[in-house]
Every structure is written in C-alpha cells, then in structure tokens.
N, CA, C and O atoms as a Maestro MAE file, in Angstrom:
{
 s_m_m2io_version
 :::
 2.0.0
}

f_m_ct {
 s_m_title
 :::
 protein
 m_atom[332] {
  # First column is atom index #
  i_m_mmod_type
  r_m_x_coord
  r_m_y_coord
  r_m_z_coord
  i_m_residue_number
  s_m_chain_name
  s_m_pdb_residue_name
  s_m_pdb_atom_name
  i_m_atomic_number
  :::
  1 25 0.663 -1.265 -0.386 1 A "UNK " " N  " 7
  2 3 -0.284 -0.373 -0.364 1 A "UNK " " CA " 6
  3 2 1.149 1.287 -0.089 1 A "UNK " " C  " 6
  4 15 1.018 2.350 -0.697 1 A "UNK " " O  " 8
  5 25 2.170 1.040 0.793 2 A "UNK " " N  " 7
  6 3 2.749 2.299 0.638 2 A "UNK " " CA " 6
  7 2 3.343 3.244 -0.081 2 A "UNK " " C  " 6
  8 15 3.590 4.450 -0.076 2 A "UNK " " O  " 8
  9 25 3.582 1.611 -1.123 3 A "UNK " " N  " 7
  10 3 4.614 1.481 -2.806 3 A "UNK " " CA " 6
  11 2 3.697 2.408 -3.443 3 A "UNK " " C  " 6
  12 15 3.944 3.473 -4.010 3 A "UNK " " O  " 8
  13 25 2.016 1.497 -3.145 4 A "UNK " " N  " 7
  14 3 1.392 2.526 -4.313 4 A "UNK " " CA " 6
  15 2 0.710 4.298 -4.126 4 A "UNK " " C  " 6
  16 15 0.150 5.042 -4.930 4 A "UNK " " O  " 8
  17 25 1.188 4.495 -2.319 5 A "UNK " " N  " 7
  18 3 1.449 5.711 -2.561 5 A "UNK " " CA " 6
  19 2 1.921 6.674 -2.585 5 A "UNK " " C  " 6
  20 15 1.652 7.868 -2.715 5 A "UNK " " O  " 8
  21 25 3.264 5.580 -2.336 6 A "UNK " " N  " 7
  22 3 4.267 6.667 -3.058 6 A "UNK " " CA " 6
  23 2 4.163 6.951 -4.707 6 A "UNK " " C  " 6
  24 15 4.636 7.910 -5.316 6 A "UNK " " O  " 8
  25 25 3.624 6.156 -5.085 7 A "UNK " " N  " 7
  26 3 3.490 6.286 -6.935 7 A "UNK " " CA " 6
  27 2 2.436 7.576 -7.580 7 A "UNK " " C  " 6
  28 15 2.403 8.380 -8.511 7 A "UNK " " O  " 8
  29 25 1.299 6.968 -5.887 8 A "UNK " " N  " 7
  30 3 0.343 8.937 -6.771 8 A "UNK " " CA " 6
  31 2 1.285 10.210 -5.897 8 A "UNK " " C  " 6
  32 15 1.379 11.180 -6.649 8 A "UNK " " O  " 8
  33 25 1.873 10.426 -4.774 9 A "UNK " " N  " 7
  34 3 2.940 11.509 -4.872 9 A "UNK " " CA " 6
  35 2 3.952 11.565 -5.921 9 A "UNK " " C  " 6
  36 15 4.280 12.662 -6.373 9 A "UNK " " O  " 8
  37 25 4.548 10.345 -6.406 10 A "UNK " " N  " 7
  38 3 5.713 10.796 -7.283 10 A "UNK " " CA " 6
  39 2 5.228 11.067 -8.905 10 A "UNK " " C  " 6
  40 15 5.642 11.874 -9.737 10 A "UNK " " O  " 8
  41 25 4.435 10.290 -8.953 11 A "UNK " " N  " 7
  42 3 3.070 10.867 -10.388 11 A "UNK " " CA " 6
  43 2 2.494 12.488 -9.915 11 A "UNK " " C  " 6
  44 15 3.644 12.926 -9.903 11 A "UNK " " O  " 8
  45 25 1.918 13.329 -9.646 12 A "UNK " " N  " 7
  46 3 2.049 14.782 -8.743 12 A "UNK " " CA " 6
  47 2 2.685 15.811 -8.972 12 A "UNK " " C  " 6
  48 15 2.565 16.851 -9.618 12 A "UNK " " O  " 8
  49 25 3.756 15.063 -7.970 13 A "UNK " " N  " 7
  50 3 5.144 15.144 -8.250 13 A "UNK " " CA " 6
  51 2 6.343 15.550 -10.326 13 A "UNK " " C  " 6
  52 15 7.092 16.484 -10.610 13 A "UNK " " O  " 8
  53 25 6.026 14.666 -10.933 14 A "UNK " " N  " 7
  54 3 5.848 14.996 -12.436 14 A "UNK " " CA " 6
  55 2 4.903 15.509 -13.028 14 A "UNK " " C  " 6
  56 15 5.183 16.212 -13.999 14 A "UNK " " O  " 8
  57 25 3.314 15.316 -12.606 15 A "UNK " " N  " 7
  58 3 2.497 16.059 -13.452 15 A "UNK " " CA " 6
  59 2 2.832 17.878 -13.190 15 A "UNK " " C  " 6
  60 15 2.834 18.633 -14.162 15 A "UNK " " O  " 8
  61 25 3.055 18.311 -12.000 16 A "UNK " " N  " 7
  62 3 3.197 19.400 -11.946 16 A "UNK " " CA " 6
  63 2 4.406 20.212 -12.585 16 A "UNK " " C  " 6
  64 15 4.556 21.344 -13.044 16 A "UNK " " O  " 8
  65 25 5.611 18.492 -12.290 17 A "UNK " " N  " 7
  66 3 6.715 19.333 -13.106 17 A "UNK " " CA " 6
  67 2 6.561 19.757 -14.547 17 A "UNK " " C  " 6
  68 15 7.254 20.676 -14.983 17 A "UNK " " O  " 8
  69 25 5.468 18.974 -15.489 18 A "UNK " " N  " 7
  70 3 5.512 19.082 -17.052 18 A "UNK " " CA " 6
  71 2 4.374 20.628 -17.481 18 A "UNK " " C  " 6
  72 15 4.188 21.370 -18.446 18 A "UNK " " O  " 8
  73 25 3.792 20.433 -15.904 19 A "UNK " " N  " 7
  74 3 3.251 22.399 -16.424 19 A "UNK " " CA " 6
  75 2 4.274 22.853 -15.795 19 A "UNK " " C  " 6
  76 15 4.942 23.291 -16.732 19 A "UNK " " O  " 8
  77 25 4.966 23.089 -14.694 20 A "UNK " " N  " 7
  78 3 6.109 24.371 -14.724 20 A "UNK " " CA " 6
  79 2 6.760 24.455 -16.066 20 A "UNK " " C  " 6
  80 15 7.052 25.484 -16.676 20 A "UNK " " O  " 8
  81 25 6.957 23.124 -16.459 21 A "UNK " " N  " 7
  82 3 7.798 22.930 -18.244 21 A "UNK " " CA " 6
  83 2 7.034 23.457 -19.229 21 A "UNK " " C  " 6
  84 15 7.495 23.485 -20.370 21 A "UNK " " O  " 8
  85 25 5.852 23.920 -18.982 22 A "UNK " " N  " 7
  86 3 5.399 24.163 -19.697 22 A "UNK " " CA " 6
  87 2 4.761 25.708 -19.663 22 A "UNK " " C  " 6
  88 15 3.940 26.414 -20.248 22 A "UNK " " O  " 8
  89 25 5.275 25.721 -19.073 23 A "UNK " " N  " 7
  90 3 5.272 27.376 -19.198 23 A "UNK " " CA " 6
  91 2 6.706 28.349 -18.753 23 A "UNK " " C  " 6
  92 15 6.946 29.550 -18.632 23 A "UNK " " O  " 8
  93 25 7.400 27.171 -18.612 24 A "UNK " " N  " 7
  94 3 8.432 27.759 -18.574 24 A "UNK " " CA " 6
  95 2 8.619 27.512 -20.660 24 A "UNK " " C  " 6
  96 15 9.689 28.078 -20.885 24 A "UNK " " O  " 8
  97 25 8.315 27.210 -21.431 25 A "UNK " " N  " 7
  98 3 8.735 26.550 -22.903 25 A "UNK " " CA " 6
  99 2 7.788 27.982 -23.611 25 A "UNK " " C  " 6
  100 15 8.306 28.627 -24.523 25 A "UNK " " O  " 8
  101 25 6.323 28.375 -23.050 26 A "UNK " " N  " 7
  102 3 5.113 29.230 -23.626 26 A "UNK " " CA " 6
  103 2 5.793 30.455 -23.505 26 A "UNK " " C  " 6
  104 15 6.588 31.017 -24.259 26 A "UNK " " O  " 8
  105 25 5.495 30.648 -22.808 27 A "UNK " " N  " 7
  106 3 6.562 31.969 -22.100 27 A "UNK " " CA " 6
  107 2 6.160 32.867 -21.238 27 A "UNK " " C  " 6
  108 15 5.440 32.203 -20.493 27 A "UNK " " O  " 8
  109 25 6.154 34.115 -20.791 28 A "UNK " " N  " 7
  110 3 5.898 34.955 -20.003 28 A "UNK " " CA " 6
  111 2 3.942 34.918 -20.290 28 A "UNK " " C  " 6
  112 15 3.182 34.622 -19.367 28 A "UNK " " O  " 8
  113 25 3.483 35.241 -21.579 29 A "UNK " " N  " 7
  114 3 2.669 35.566 -21.868 29 A "UNK " " CA " 6
  115 2 1.024 34.437 -21.895 29 A "UNK " " C  " 6
  116 15 -0.189 34.592 -22.033 29 A "UNK " " O  " 8
  117 25 2.190 33.125 -21.622 30 A "UNK " " N  " 7
  118 3 0.698 32.027 -20.946 30 A "UNK " " CA " 6
  119 2 0.363 32.018 -19.256 30 A "UNK " " C  " 6
  120 15 1.137 32.221 -18.320 30 A "UNK " " O  " 8
  121 25 -0.912 31.742 -19.250 31 A "UNK " " N  " 7
  122 3 -1.338 31.901 -17.831 31 A "UNK " " CA " 6
  123 2 -2.177 30.816 -17.749 31 A "UNK " " C  " 6
  124 15 -3.404 30.890 -17.686 31 A "UNK " " O  " 8
  125 25 -1.260 29.408 -17.751 32 A "UNK " " N  " 7
  126 3 -2.391 28.514 -16.808 32 A "UNK " " CA " 6
  127 2 -2.795 28.249 -16.045 32 A "UNK " " C  " 6
  128 15 -3.186 27.097 -15.863 32 A "UNK " " O  " 8
  129 25 -2.967 29.726 -14.736 33 A "UNK " " N  " 7
  130 3 -4.223 30.264 -13.896 33 A "UNK " " CA " 6
  131 2 -5.657 29.350 -14.318 33 A "UNK " " C  " 6
  132 15 -6.194 28.259 -14.126 33 A "UNK " " O  " 8
  133 25 -5.836 30.676 -15.046 34 A "UNK " " N  " 7
  134 3 -7.361 29.966 -16.228 34 A "UNK " " CA " 6
  135 2 -7.522 28.679 -17.133 34 A "UNK " " C  " 6
  136 15 -8.560 28.458 -17.756 34 A "UNK " " O  " 8
  137 25 -6.785 28.123 -17.152 35 A "UNK " " N  " 7
  138 3 -7.333 26.909 -17.937 35 A "UNK " " CA " 6
  139 2 -7.806 25.940 -17.006 35 A "UNK " " C  " 6
  140 15 -7.141 25.605 -16.026 35 A "UNK " " O  " 8
  141 25 -8.553 25.633 -17.184 36 A "UNK " " N  " 7
  142 3 -9.499 24.127 -17.003 36 A "UNK " " CA " 6
  143 2 -8.943 23.020 -15.876 36 A "UNK " " C  " 6
  144 15 -8.990 22.706 -14.687 36 A "UNK " " O  " 8
  145 25 -8.093 22.502 -17.843 37 A "UNK " " N  " 7
  146 3 -6.990 21.568 -17.382 37 A "UNK " " CA " 6
  147 2 -5.884 21.893 -16.418 37 A "UNK " " C  " 6
  148 15 -5.599 20.964 -15.662 37 A "UNK " " O  " 8
  149 25 -5.438 22.616 -16.325 38 A "UNK " " N  " 7
  150 3 -4.365 22.703 -15.364 38 A "UNK " " CA " 6
  151 2 -5.362 23.102 -13.850 38 A "UNK " " C  " 6
  152 15 -4.760 23.031 -12.779 38 A "UNK " " O  " 8
  153 25 -6.770 23.483 -13.835 39 A "UNK " " N  " 7
  154 3 -7.112 23.192 -12.104 39 A "UNK " " CA " 6
  155 2 -7.768 22.299 -11.842 39 A "UNK " " C  " 6
  156 15 -8.625 22.400 -10.964 39 A "UNK " " O  " 8
  157 25 -7.432 20.427 -12.958 40 A "UNK " " N  " 7
  158 3 -8.123 19.749 -12.431 40 A "UNK " " CA " 6
  159 2 -7.339 18.640 -12.443 40 A "UNK " " C  " 6
  160 15 -7.921 17.634 -12.037 40 A "UNK " " O  " 8
  161 25 -5.875 18.451 -12.875 41 A "UNK " " N  " 7
  162 3 -4.752 18.318 -13.194 41 A "UNK " " CA " 6
  163 2 -3.446 18.779 -12.004 41 A "UNK " " C  " 6
  164 15 -2.363 18.335 -11.623 41 A "UNK " " O  " 8
  165 25 -3.825 19.268 -11.891 42 A "UNK " " N  " 7
  166 3 -2.431 19.896 -10.308 42 A "UNK " " CA " 6
  167 2 -4.163 21.062 -10.097 42 A "UNK " " C  " 6
  168 15 -4.826 21.940 -10.650 42 A "UNK " " O  " 8
  169 25 -4.067 19.907 -8.507 43 A "UNK " " N  " 7
  170 3 -5.109 21.683 -7.875 43 A "UNK " " CA " 6
  171 2 -4.351 22.720 -7.632 43 A "UNK " " C  " 6
  172 15 -4.897 23.823 -7.592 43 A "UNK " " O  " 8
  173 25 -2.649 22.589 -7.372 44 A "UNK " " N  " 7
  174 3 -2.349 22.843 -6.196 44 A "UNK " " CA " 6
  175 2 -2.169 25.305 -7.540 44 A "UNK " " C  " 6
  176 15 -2.086 26.526 -7.402 44 A "UNK " " O  " 8
  177 25 -2.238 24.210 -8.473 45 A "UNK " " N  " 7
  178 3 -3.400 25.767 -9.294 45 A "UNK " " CA " 6
  179 2 -3.861 26.745 -8.505 45 A "UNK " " C  " 6
  180 15 -3.410 27.794 -8.047 45 A "UNK " " O  " 8
  181 25 -5.269 25.914 -8.436 46 A "UNK " " N  " 7
  182 3 -5.903 27.156 -7.667 46 A "UNK " " CA " 6
  183 2 -5.922 27.810 -5.771 46 A "UNK " " C  " 6
  184 15 -6.703 28.592 -5.230 46 A "UNK " " O  " 8
  185 25 -5.066 27.286 -5.377 47 A "UNK " " N  " 7
  186 3 -4.192 28.048 -4.803 47 A "UNK " " CA " 6
  187 2 -3.568 28.802 -5.166 47 A "UNK " " C  " 6
  188 15 -3.514 29.885 -4.584 47 A "UNK " " O  " 8
  189 25 -2.551 28.440 -6.717 48 A "UNK " " N  " 7
  190 3 -1.911 29.876 -6.747 48 A "UNK " " CA " 6
  191 2 -2.825 30.622 -7.707 48 A "UNK " " C  " 6
  192 15 -2.384 31.230 -8.683 48 A "UNK " " O  " 8
  193 25 -4.169 30.548 -7.379 49 A "UNK " " N  " 7
  194 3 -5.045 32.523 -7.703 49 A "UNK " " CA " 6
  195 2 -4.887 32.699 -7.083 49 A "UNK " " C  " 6
  196 15 -3.805 33.134 -7.477 49 A "UNK " " O  " 8
  197 25 -4.852 32.890 -6.029 50 A "UNK " " N  " 7
  198 3 -5.708 33.461 -5.040 50 A "UNK " " CA " 6
  199 2 -4.050 33.643 -4.512 50 A "UNK " " C  " 6
  200 15 -4.042 34.776 -4.032 50 A "UNK " " O  " 8
  201 25 -2.676 33.074 -4.377 51 A "UNK " " N  " 7
  202 3 -1.339 33.741 -3.162 51 A "UNK " " CA " 6
  203 2 -0.798 33.343 -4.073 51 A "UNK " " C  " 6
  204 15 -1.407 32.408 -4.592 51 A "UNK " " O  " 8
  205 25 0.543 33.737 -4.783 52 A "UNK " " N  " 7
  206 3 1.737 33.509 -5.696 52 A "UNK " " CA " 6
  207 2 2.032 32.692 -4.828 52 A "UNK " " C  " 6
  208 15 1.831 32.782 -3.617 52 A "UNK " " O  " 8
  209 25 2.797 31.388 -5.740 53 A "UNK " " N  " 7
  210 3 3.178 29.844 -5.096 53 A "UNK " " CA " 6
  211 2 5.241 30.045 -6.429 53 A "UNK " " C  " 6
  212 15 5.674 30.143 -7.577 53 A "UNK " " O  " 8
  213 25 5.533 29.990 -5.317 54 A "UNK " " N  " 7
  214 3 6.869 29.822 -5.870 54 A "UNK " " CA " 6
  215 2 6.385 28.522 -6.894 54 A "UNK " " C  " 6
  216 15 5.250 28.090 -7.099 54 A "UNK " " O  " 8
  217 25 8.171 27.922 -7.645 55 A "UNK " " N  " 7
  218 3 7.377 26.662 -8.993 55 A "UNK " " CA " 6
  219 2 7.831 26.072 -6.819 55 A "UNK " " C  " 6
  220 15 6.964 26.232 -5.960 55 A "UNK " " O  " 8
  221 25 8.995 25.578 -6.527 56 A "UNK " " N  " 7
  222 3 9.410 23.925 -5.550 56 A "UNK " " CA " 6
  223 2 8.203 24.284 -4.775 56 A "UNK " " C  " 6
  224 15 7.653 23.275 -4.333 56 A "UNK " " O  " 8
  225 25 7.797 25.042 -4.563 57 A "UNK " " N  " 7
  226 3 6.674 24.792 -3.851 57 A "UNK " " CA " 6
  227 2 5.145 24.754 -4.267 57 A "UNK " " C  " 6
  228 15 4.326 24.576 -3.365 57 A "UNK " " O  " 8
  229 25 4.610 24.942 -5.850 58 A "UNK " " N  " 7
  230 3 3.890 24.555 -5.970 58 A "UNK " " CA " 6
  231 2 4.200 23.447 -7.254 58 A "UNK " " C  " 6
  232 15 3.924 23.604 -8.443 58 A "UNK " " O  " 8
  233 25 4.777 22.437 -6.685 59 A "UNK " " N  " 7
  234 3 6.288 21.008 -6.989 59 A "UNK " " CA " 6
  235 2 5.178 19.447 -5.665 59 A "UNK " " C  " 6
  236 15 4.550 18.389 -5.616 59 A "UNK " " O  " 8
  237 25 5.993 21.093 -4.640 60 A "UNK " " N  " 7
  238 3 5.951 19.640 -3.367 60 A "UNK " " CA " 6
  239 2 4.429 19.965 -2.961 60 A "UNK " " C  " 6
  240 15 4.200 18.759 -2.871 60 A "UNK " " O  " 8
  241 25 2.859 20.698 -2.551 61 A "UNK " " N  " 7
  242 3 1.809 20.691 -2.970 61 A "UNK " " CA " 6
  243 2 1.231 19.949 -3.558 61 A "UNK " " C  " 6
  244 15 0.400 19.194 -3.054 61 A "UNK " " O  " 8
  245 25 1.613 19.993 -5.108 62 A "UNK " " N  " 7
  246 3 0.799 18.941 -6.048 62 A "UNK " " CA " 6
  247 2 0.919 17.826 -5.618 62 A "UNK " " C  " 6
  248 15 -0.077 17.472 -4.987 62 A "UNK " " O  " 8
  249 25 2.050 16.778 -5.700 63 A "UNK " " N  " 7
  250 3 2.887 16.268 -4.674 63 A "UNK " " CA " 6
  251 2 2.061 15.532 -4.039 63 A "UNK " " C  " 6
  252 15 1.553 14.440 -4.295 63 A "UNK " " O  " 8
  253 25 1.923 16.739 -2.589 64 A "UNK " " N  " 7
  254 3 1.015 15.976 -1.763 64 A "UNK " " CA " 6
  255 2 0.052 15.597 -1.212 64 A "UNK " " C  " 6
  256 15 -0.181 14.921 -0.209 64 A "UNK " " O  " 8
  257 25 -1.041 16.567 -2.672 65 A "UNK " " N  " 7
  258 3 -2.191 16.448 -2.824 65 A "UNK " " CA " 6
  259 2 -2.778 15.249 -3.383 65 A "UNK " " C  " 6
  260 15 -3.861 14.746 -3.084 65 A "UNK " " O  " 8
  261 25 -1.656 14.727 -4.502 66 A "UNK " " N  " 7
  262 3 -1.405 13.544 -5.484 66 A "UNK " " CA " 6
  263 2 -1.733 11.778 -4.547 66 A "UNK " " C  " 6
  264 15 -2.305 10.689 -4.599 66 A "UNK " " O  " 8
  265 25 -0.753 12.753 -3.707 67 A "UNK " " N  " 7
  266 3 -0.634 12.058 -3.003 67 A "UNK " " CA " 6
  267 2 -1.651 11.818 -1.448 67 A "UNK " " C  " 6
  268 15 -1.684 10.704 -0.925 67 A "UNK " " O  " 8
  269 25 -2.446 13.036 -0.837 68 A "UNK " " N  " 7
  270 3 -3.423 12.235 -0.569 68 A "UNK " " CA " 6
  271 2 -4.791 11.504 -0.781 68 A "UNK " " C  " 6
  272 15 -5.648 10.891 -0.144 68 A "UNK " " O  " 8
  273 25 -4.381 12.092 -2.548 69 A "UNK " " N  " 7
  274 3 -6.035 11.727 -2.848 69 A "UNK " " CA " 6
  275 2 -5.573 9.705 -3.221 69 A "UNK " " C  " 6
  276 15 -6.306 8.734 -3.037 69 A "UNK " " O  " 8
  277 25 -3.816 9.743 -3.885 70 A "UNK " " N  " 7
  278 3 -3.255 7.955 -3.583 70 A "UNK " " CA " 6
  279 2 -4.149 7.516 -2.823 70 A "UNK " " C  " 6
  280 15 -5.103 6.822 -3.176 70 A "UNK " " O  " 8
  281 25 -3.680 8.231 -0.726 71 A "UNK " " N  " 7
  282 3 -4.366 7.568 0.612 71 A "UNK " " CA " 6
  283 2 -5.790 7.207 0.622 71 A "UNK " " C  " 6
  284 15 -6.205 6.086 0.914 71 A "UNK " " O  " 8
  285 25 -6.642 8.383 0.233 72 A "UNK " " N  " 7
  286 3 -8.019 8.039 0.006 72 A "UNK " " CA " 6
  287 2 -8.184 7.071 -1.205 72 A "UNK " " C  " 6
  288 15 -9.359 6.722 -1.317 72 A "UNK " " O  " 8
  289 25 -7.659 6.729 -1.802 73 A "UNK " " N  " 7
  290 3 -8.098 5.341 -3.471 73 A "UNK " " CA " 6
  291 2 -7.416 3.839 -2.372 73 A "UNK " " C  " 6
  292 15 -8.071 2.863 -2.008 73 A "UNK " " O  " 8
  293 25 -6.371 4.050 -2.164 74 A "UNK " " N  " 7
  294 3 -5.944 3.237 -1.182 74 A "UNK " " CA " 6
  295 2 -7.407 3.103 0.060 74 A "UNK " " C  " 6
  296 15 -8.137 2.231 -0.412 74 A "UNK " " O  " 8
  297 25 -7.792 3.435 0.885 75 A "UNK " " N  " 7
  298 3 -8.264 3.539 1.983 75 A "UNK " " CA " 6
  299 2 -9.475 3.173 1.269 75 A "UNK " " C  " 6
  300 15 -9.661 1.966 1.421 75 A "UNK " " O  " 8
  301 25 -10.543 3.809 0.420 76 A "UNK " " N  " 7
  302 3 -11.846 3.232 0.291 76 A "UNK " " CA " 6
  303 2 -11.249 0.996 -1.000 76 A "UNK " " C  " 6
  304 15 -11.986 0.099 -1.408 76 A "UNK " " O  " 8
  305 25 -9.732 1.177 -1.074 77 A "UNK " " N  " 7
  306 3 -10.447 0.386 -2.296 77 A "UNK " " CA " 6
  307 2 -9.694 -0.618 -1.354 77 A "UNK " " C  " 6
  308 15 -9.387 -1.650 -1.952 77 A "UNK " " O  " 8
  309 25 -9.330 -0.586 -0.083 78 A "UNK " " N  " 7
  310 3 -9.176 -1.874 0.721 78 A "UNK " " CA " 6
  311 2 -10.230 -2.982 1.049 78 A "UNK " " C  " 6
  312 15 -10.065 -4.188 1.236 78 A "UNK " " O  " 8
  313 25 -11.427 -2.173 1.062 79 A "UNK " " N  " 7
  314 3 -12.191 -2.939 2.262 79 A "UNK " " CA " 6
  315 2 -12.567 -4.185 0.983 79 A "UNK " " C  " 6
  316 15 -12.323 -5.312 1.414 79 A "UNK " " O  " 8
  317 25 -12.932 -4.184 -0.010 80 A "UNK " " N  " 7
  318 3 -12.605 -4.894 -1.460 80 A "UNK " " CA " 6
  319 2 -11.379 -6.154 -2.794 80 A "UNK " " C  " 6
  320 15 -11.252 -6.919 -3.749 80 A "UNK " " O  " 8
  321 25 -10.814 -5.323 -1.589 81 A "UNK " " N  " 7
  322 3 -9.973 -6.547 -2.154 81 A "UNK " " CA " 6
  323 2 -8.998 -7.807 -1.716 81 A "UNK " " C  " 6
  324 15 -7.919 -7.833 -1.125 81 A "UNK " " O  " 8
  325 25 -9.924 -8.933 -2.312 82 A "UNK " " N  " 7
  326 3 -10.378 -10.496 -1.985 82 A "UNK " " CA " 6
  327 2 -8.617 -10.471 -1.867 82 A "UNK " " C  " 6
  328 15 -7.726 -10.015 -2.584 82 A "UNK " " O  " 8
  329 25 -8.645 -11.015 -0.918 83 A "UNK " " N  " 7
  330 3 -7.097 -12.492 -0.162 83 A "UNK " " CA " 6
  331 2 -7.124 -13.403 -0.531 83 A "UNK " " C  " 6
  332 15 -6.308 -14.245 -0.157 83 A "UNK " " O  " 8
  :::
 }
 m_bond[331] {
  # First column is bond index #
  i_m_from
  i_m_to
  i_m_order
  :::
  1 1 2 1
  2 2 3 1
  3 3 4 2
  4 3 5 1
  5 5 6 1
  6 6 7 1
  7 7 8 2
  8 7 9 1
  9 9 10 1
  10 10 11 1
  11 11 12 2
  12 11 13 1
  13 13 14 1
  14 14 15 1
  15 15 16 2
  16 15 17 1
  17 17 18 1
  18 18 19 1
  19 19 20 2
  20 19 21 1
  21 21 22 1
  22 22 23 1
  23 23 24 2
  24 23 25 1
  25 25 26 1
  26 26 27 1
  27 27 28 2
  28 27 29 1
  29 29 30 1
  30 30 31 1
  31 31 32 2
  32 31 33 1
  33 33 34 1
  34 34 35 1
  35 35 36 2
  36 35 37 1
  37 37 38 1
  38 38 39 1
  39 39 40 2
  40 39 41 1
  41 41 42 1
  42 42 43 1
  43 43 44 2
  44 43 45 1
  45 45 46 1
  46 46 47 1
  47 47 48 2
  48 47 49 1
  49 49 50 1
  50 50 51 1
  51 51 52 2
  52 51 53 1
  53 53 54 1
  54 54 55 1
  55 55 56 2
  56 55 57 1
  57 57 58 1
  58 58 59 1
  59 59 60 2
  60 59 61 1
  61 61 62 1
  62 62 63 1
  63 63 64 2
  64 63 65 1
  65 65 66 1
  66 66 67 1
  67 67 68 2
  68 67 69 1
  69 69 70 1
  70 70 71 1
  71 71 72 2
  72 71 73 1
  73 73 74 1
  74 74 75 1
  75 75 76 2
  76 75 77 1
  77 77 78 1
  78 78 79 1
  79 79 80 2
  80 79 81 1
  81 81 82 1
  82 82 83 1
  83 83 84 2
  84 83 85 1
  85 85 86 1
  86 86 87 1
  87 87 88 2
  88 87 89 1
  89 89 90 1
  90 90 91 1
  91 91 92 2
  92 91 93 1
  93 93 94 1
  94 94 95 1
  95 95 96 2
  96 95 97 1
  97 97 98 1
  98 98 99 1
  99 99 100 2
  100 99 101 1
  101 101 102 1
  102 102 103 1
  103 103 104 2
  104 103 105 1
  105 105 106 1
  106 106 107 1
  107 107 108 2
  108 107 109 1
  109 109 110 1
  110 110 111 1
  111 111 112 2
  112 111 113 1
  113 113 114 1
  114 114 115 1
  115 115 116 2
  116 115 117 1
  117 117 118 1
  118 118 119 1
  119 119 120 2
  120 119 121 1
  121 121 122 1
  122 122 123 1
  123 123 124 2
  124 123 125 1
  125 125 126 1
  126 126 127 1
  127 127 128 2
  128 127 129 1
  129 129 130 1
  130 130 131 1
  131 131 132 2
  132 131 133 1
  133 133 134 1
  134 134 135 1
  135 135 136 2
  136 135 137 1
  137 137 138 1
  138 138 139 1
  139 139 140 2
  140 139 141 1
  141 141 142 1
  142 142 143 1
  143 143 144 2
  144 143 145 1
  145 145 146 1
  146 146 147 1
  147 147 148 2
  148 147 149 1
  149 149 150 1
  150 150 151 1
  151 151 152 2
  152 151 153 1
  153 153 154 1
  154 154 155 1
  155 155 156 2
  156 155 157 1
  157 157 158 1
  158 158 159 1
  159 159 160 2
  160 159 161 1
  161 161 162 1
  162 162 163 1
  163 163 164 2
  164 163 165 1
  165 165 166 1
  166 166 167 1
  167 167 168 2
  168 167 169 1
  169 169 170 1
  170 170 171 1
  171 171 172 2
  172 171 173 1
  173 173 174 1
  174 174 175 1
  175 175 176 2
  176 175 177 1
  177 177 178 1
  178 178 179 1
  179 179 180 2
  180 179 181 1
  181 181 182 1
  182 182 183 1
  183 183 184 2
  184 183 185 1
  185 185 186 1
  186 186 187 1
  187 187 188 2
  188 187 189 1
  189 189 190 1
  190 190 191 1
  191 191 192 2
  192 191 193 1
  193 193 194 1
  194 194 195 1
  195 195 196 2
  196 195 197 1
  197 197 198 1
  198 198 199 1
  199 199 200 2
  200 199 201 1
  201 201 202 1
  202 202 203 1
  203 203 204 2
  204 203 205 1
  205 205 206 1
  206 206 207 1
  207 207 208 2
  208 207 209 1
  209 209 210 1
  210 210 211 1
  211 211 212 2
  212 211 213 1
  213 213 214 1
  214 214 215 1
  215 215 216 2
  216 215 217 1
  217 217 218 1
  218 218 219 1
  219 219 220 2
  220 219 221 1
  221 221 222 1
  222 222 223 1
  223 223 224 2
  224 223 225 1
  225 225 226 1
  226 226 227 1
  227 227 228 2
  228 227 229 1
  229 229 230 1
  230 230 231 1
  231 231 232 2
  232 231 233 1
  233 233 234 1
  234 234 235 1
  235 235 236 2
  236 235 237 1
  237 237 238 1
  238 238 239 1
  239 239 240 2
  240 239 241 1
  241 241 242 1
  242 242 243 1
  243 243 244 2
  244 243 245 1
  245 245 246 1
  246 246 247 1
  247 247 248 2
  248 247 249 1
  249 249 250 1
  250 250 251 1
  251 251 252 2
  252 251 253 1
  253 253 254 1
  254 254 255 1
  255 255 256 2
  256 255 257 1
  257 257 258 1
  258 258 259 1
  259 259 260 2
  260 259 261 1
  261 261 262 1
  262 262 263 1
  263 263 264 2
  264 263 265 1
  265 265 266 1
  266 266 267 1
  267 267 268 2
  268 267 269 1
  269 269 270 1
  270 270 271 1
  271 271 272 2
  272 271 273 1
  273 273 274 1
  274 274 275 1
  275 275 276 2
  276 275 277 1
  277 277 278 1
  278 278 279 1
  279 279 280 2
  280 279 281 1
  281 281 282 1
  282 282 283 1
  283 283 284 2
  284 283 285 1
  285 285 286 1
  286 286 287 1
  287 287 288 2
  288 287 289 1
  289 289 290 1
  290 290 291 1
  291 291 292 2
  292 291 293 1
  293 293 294 1
  294 294 295 1
  295 295 296 2
  296 295 297 1
  297 297 298 1
  298 298 299 1
  299 299 300 2
  300 299 301 1
  301 301 302 1
  302 302 303 1
  303 303 304 2
  304 303 305 1
  305 305 306 1
  306 306 307 1
  307 307 308 2
  308 307 309 1
  309 309 310 1
  310 310 311 1
  311 311 312 2
  312 311 313 1
  313 313 314 1
  314 314 315 1
  315 315 316 2
  316 315 317 1
  317 317 318 1
  318 318 319 1
  319 319 320 2
  320 319 321 1
  321 321 322 1
  322 322 323 1
  323 323 324 2
  324 323 325 1
  325 325 326 1
  326 326 327 1
  327 327 328 2
  328 327 329 1
  329 329 330 1
  330 330 331 1
  331 331 332 2
  :::
 }
}
C-alpha cells in the first residue's frame, strides 16, 4: 500500500513538473491558472490563483495533494480486495 501511495505522490510531482516546463517553454504571456485542464490535473494551481506560489512549493504541494488522493483511493479500495 505504501508503494502505491508513493506512486501517487510521484505522479503528482511529475504532473506539476510538466506544467512548470509548459509554462517555461510558452513564455510569460501564457497563464495556466485560467486553464480548466490545469485546475483538474494540478489542484495546487487553484491555490496559486489567490496567492503567488513558487515553483518548488507548487510541485511539492501538488505531490502532496496527489498523495492524499492516493491514500483516499487505497483506503476505499482496501475493503474490496480479496485475500
């Protein structure tokens, strides 16, 4: 179970890093904070609409949110697993 939650956390970090790369390559005129896709795949971007987030904090926060999502999925999935 820990391995799967770690995978969720790593997935959140990868998704956030991809958004950072997209913004870096697109230039200063691109604003992913208004994108619905960014809001769904990187929930930390919703917090960035209210207050500025640094790149590192954005990646860490998104990884943590994916980790909590993974923990929730694993806890809900656990009773349905056959032994």
